[in-house]
N, C-alpha and C positions, 0 to 999 in steps of 0.2 A: 310457336314460331311467329304467329300473327302478333301476339303481345310484344315480343321482342322487337319486331319491325316497327310497331306503333311507338314504342319507347325511343327507338333510334330516331324516328321521324320527329318526335317531340324535342329530343336533344338537338337535332339539326336545326329545327325552327328556332329554338332558344338561342343557339349560336348565331344564326343569321340575324335575328332581331338584335342581339347584343352587338354584333358587328356594325349593323346600321346605326344603332344608338351611339356607339363609340365614334363612328365617322361623323355623324351629325353633331355630336357634342364637340368634337375637335374642330369642325368647321365653324360652329357658333363661337367657340372659344377664340379661334384665330380672328374671326370678324370682329368680335367684341374687343379683343386686344388691339387690333388695328384701329378701330374707331376711337377707343380711349386714348391710344397713343397719339393719333392725329389731333384729337381735341386738346390734349395736354400740350402738345408742341405748339399748336396754333395759339392757345391761351398764353403760353410763354412768349411766343413771338409778338403777340399783341401787347403784352406788358412791356417788353423791351422796346417796341416801336413807340409806345406812348412816352417812355422815359427818354428815348432818343429825340422825339419831337419837342419835349419840354427843354431838353438840353440845348438843342439847336436854337429854339426860340429865345433862350436866355443869352445866347452868344451872338446872335445876328446884330448887324449894324442897323438899328431901327431908324437912325437919322438918314442913312442912305436910302432905306426903303421909303421913308416919307418924301424924300427928294424925288425918288423915282416915280411915286404916285402922281406928283405934279406934272411930270412929263413921261408917261409910260411907253417908252421906246427902248429898243435894245442898244442903240448907239449913244449910250451915256455912261459916264464914270460910275454913277450910282448903280446901274444895272450890272455892269461888269463886276463891281465890288460884291454885290449880292450873289451873283452867279458863282464867283470864286469861293465864297464862304459855303454855299450850298454844295458845291462839288467836293470840297474838302470833307464836309460832314457825310456826304454820300459814301465817299471812300472809307471814311472812318467806321461807319456803321454797316457797311455792306448792303445798303438799301438799293431797291430798284429805282425809286424816285424819291427826291426830297424837294419840296416846293413850298412857295408861299401863295396862298389863295386869298382873294378878297371876297367878303360876304356880300351877296346881292342885297339890294335895298329892301326887297320883300322878305328877307330872312328865310328863303326857301332853298337856296343853293349858293354856289360860289364859282369864281373864275380864277384860273391860274395866272399869276402875274410874273413870277420868276421861278425857275426850276433847274435842278441838276438831273439830266437825263442820261440813259445809256448811249453809247456811241452810235451814231447814225440816226438818232431821233432829234427832231427839231421842235422847239417850243413855239407855239403861237400864243402871244400875249392875249389874255382875255378868253382863253379856251375854257369851256365849262368843265368842272370836275365833280366827282361823286361826293357831294356833301348834302345831307338832308336837314330838315328843320330841327329834328331831335338832336342831331350832333351840334348844330349851330347853337341850340339852347344850352347845351352843356358848355360850349366854348364861352358863351356870354356870361355864364355863371362862374367862369374861371377854372373849369374842369377839363380833363382830357377825354378822348373817346377812341374807340376802335370799331371798325366796321365788320360786317360779315364778309365772306369771301366774295370778291368782285371778279366776274369773268367778262373781260373786255376783248372784242375781236381784234383790236389793234395792239393793246398793251398786255394782253394775256390775263392770267389768273393771279390775283394778288390780294393782299389784305392791307387796309389803310388805317392809319392812326393819326390823330391830330392834337395839337396843343395851342392855346391862345398866344398870339404875338402881341405884346403890350409895348406902348410907347414909354417915353421917359416920365410922363405924367400919369402912367397907369391906364391910359386909354387903350381900348381894343383896336389894333391896326389891321388884324387879319388872323389867318390860321397857318401855322407851320404843319404841313402834312408829310408823313413818312409812309411810303408804300413798300411792302416787303414781298418779294417773289415767293409764291407758294410751291413752286416746283421743288425747291430745296426742302420745304416742309413735308411734302408727300414722299420725297426720297428718304427723309429721316424716318417716317412711319414705316416705309417698306423695309428699311434696314433693321428697325426694331423687330418687326414681325419675323424677318429672316433669322435674326439672332434668337428669337423666342421659339422658333420651330422645333428645336430639340426638346424644349420644355413641353410643347404641345404633344410631341410624339411620346414623350415619357408619360404624360398624363393619359394618353390613349392606351399605352401599354399597361399602365397601372390599372385602368378600368378593366381592360381585358383580363389581366391576371385576377382581379377581384371577382369578375364574373366566373372564371374557372374555379376559383376557390369556393365560391358560393355553391356552384354546381357540385363540386366534390364533397363539400360538407352535407349538401342535401342527400347525395347518394349514400354517404356514410351513415347519416341519420336514418335513412330508410332501411339500410341493412341492419343497423342496430335495433330499430323498431321491429323489423321482421323477426330478428333473432329472439327479441324479448317476447313478442307475441307468440312465436312458435314454442318457446320454452314454457310459457304460461299455458298455452293450449295443450301441450303434451302432458303437463302435470295434471291439469283438470280432466283430461281424457282418461288418464290412468286411474284417477280417483273415481270418476264416474263409472268406469268399467267395474271397479271394485264394489261400488254401491249397487250396481245392477246385479252383480253376482251375489251380493249380500241379500238383496231383496228376494232373489230366486231361492237362496238357501233358507231364508225365513219362511217363505211360502211353503217350501217343501217340508221344513220342520213343523210348521203349523199343522199341515195335514197329518203328519205322523203323530203329533201330540194329541190331536183330536181322536185319532184311531185308538191310541193307547187308553185315553180317558173313557172312550165309549166302551172299550173292552172291559176295563176295570169295573165300570158301573154295571154293565150287563151281567158280569160274573158276581156282583154283589160285594166286591172288595172296596167298600166305601172309604175305609181308613187309608188304604193304599192310594185311592183316587185323590183324597184330601191332601196327602203328602205330596203327590205328584203335582197338584195345582199350586201348592205352596212353593215348591221348587221352581215352577214356571214363573210365579210372581216375583220371586227373588231375582231370577235372571232378567226379567222384564225391567225391574228397577235399575239394574246395572245398565241396560241399554237406554233407559229413559234419560239418564244423565247426559249422554251424548246428544240426545235430541233437543235438550233444553239449552244448548249452546246458541247464543244469539247470532254469532257470526256465521253466515251461510257456508263459506268456504271451509272454516274450521269444523263446522258441524259435519260436513261431508268427509273431511279428512279423519276426524275422530271416529266416525262410524266405521269407516273402512279399516282403520288401524285396530279398532276394537275387535272386529271380525277376524283379522289376521292373528291377533294375540290369542283370541279364543281357540283358533285352530291349532295353536302351538301350546295350549294349556297354560297360558300366562294370564294372570288376573290383571286387568287394566282398570284403574279407577280414575274418574274425572271429578275435579272440583267444579261446582257450578260456575258457569262462565257467562254472565249477563252482559258483559261489555261488548261494544260493536267494533272497537279498535279501528276507528275511522281514519286515524292519522297514518296508518301503515297500509300500503297496498297489499291486497290479498295474496298476490304471487309471492311476496317476500315473507308473509306469515306462513304460507304453506311450505316454502323452502326451509325456513328455520325449524318449524315443528315437525315436519315429516321426516327430516333427516335426524333430528334428535330422538324422535320416537323409534325410528328404524334401528338406530344404534342401541337404544335402551332395550328394544325387543331382542336383539341378538345377544346383548349382555345378560338379560334375564333368562334367556334360554339356556345359558351356560351356568346358571346358579345351581349350587349343590342341594339347597333345601327349598325355601319359598321362592316362587317365581311371580313377581308382581311389578307393576309399573304404575306410578301416580303422576298425574298431569294436572297442572294448575295454570290458569290464565286469568289475569286480573289487572286492574288499574290501581296504582298507588300514587296519589298526589299528582305529580307531573311526569309520570313514567308508566309504561306498560311493563308488567313482569310476567315472564313465562318460565315455568319450572317443570322439568322432567326428571323424575326420580325413579331409580330401579334397583333391584337386587342383582348380584352378579359379581364377577371378579373385580378386585380393586384395581384402580389405575395407579401405577407407580409414579413417583416424582419425575423419573427420567422420561416416562411416556407423556407426562403432563406438558413438558417443554416442547414436544413435537406434535402435540395432539391435533393442532389446526393446520399443520403443513399438508400440502397436497401430496397424496400417495402414501402418507403414513397411516398405519392402522395397528391397533392392538391385537388384531386377529390375522391369521395367515390367510393369504388369498388362495382361493380355489382355482383350478385350471380354467382359463377362459374368462375370468372375472377380474375386475379392477376394484381395488379397495382404496380407502383413504381420501375419497372425494367429498363425502357427506359433510363432515365437520368443516372442511375448507369452504364449502358453499355456505354453511351457516355463518362462518366468520365473515365472509364477504358481504352477506346481507346485513349482518349486525353493524359492520363498519360503515356501510352505506347510510345507515340511519344514526351513525355516531353513538351507538349503544355499547354495552359491555357484556362479557360472558364470564361467569364464575363457575368453576368446577370443584366439587368436593367429592372425595372418594375415600371411604373408610369403613372398616368392619363389614364389608360385603354390600355396602349401599353407596351408589354413585348418584350425584345430583348435579344437573346442569341448570343454571339460572341465567336467563337472558333479560337484560333491562334496556328498554328503548325509550329515549326521552320523547315527550309530547311537545310539539311545537304549535302553539296556538297562534293563529293569524291575527 
């Protein structure tokens, strides 16, 4: 109960953290999109303003401007001519202000000489304007410029661009300035963000779904891992119980053998005692073959199966098995060989004459080869076709038991390692051969 509560708390914490991350990422994405949009729009406006300033400078009546500079007052034909041209340009480009400024003698600033202003605003000739030395340097070299955002308590927030105004002889007369209102720029950025909001929401939803998918996959993996570990643990526990029972049996048999030998020697039956020892040595050699198996899990498995075969009066023979089979997990080796040996043992128990099983495990070039051969009834061709289907068995099921699962498990483990199974059954001898490829890293 406590463990379940802790797991639920962990899942809740993960969901809360994921939700916070999604919210934070969405906010950052919106802010970044807004910033990038505003910057892009401002840069576009700056480029358009510089082009507009260059266009106006190329169309202005420079003769009228030079005449105006001689007598810089509003009540002149030259001023009215300039004011009309600037007003038409302002209307054409939708600018906030378009004006002509004169560069100060110290090249540090400038003053507005003529301008087209919004309704209600009045120009004061010679009024200072926002031009710095760097921008004047660009103008003197024949280039255009644009400014950062200017916040003015009187004229508001705007961006300024300028182009050189040249006379007929190519001399620099002043600067044509174009100021664009940034309220429209900010509204464009807001509109873009609003239109992008569904995309941001989709991104957030996508991240949320991704988090749930990852959590689902994690839980699935944990269940699969738990099932696999449980399967392996159950298999090894069964085999270890058999080993413990076998050790107890050997200990018990050892005491009995010593008592028999002692009795034969005490009674002077030395020939009988010699024969008895020879039979024990022969039995010990059979057992020693299983002990010399290099793979620990297979050694335990073979030992227990040998004990089971012995109890059923079946001779079980093992070829020497020095290979470690490191490329195949122990659980899969045990699944394959334990089920093949169990099937072989049941078949050999039904043999009419000799009852034996031969087992061989070895490495041949780039593959592992496992062979289980036994005496017993032949497997017919019709049975061969269904041999590895779940629930199919060549033997009838007894009440309360399920048959036909062993070879299906073997087939699944072999397919997992992209191996093959061959079955030969003839003249009372059946042989299963499993080949598993070795994959070197």
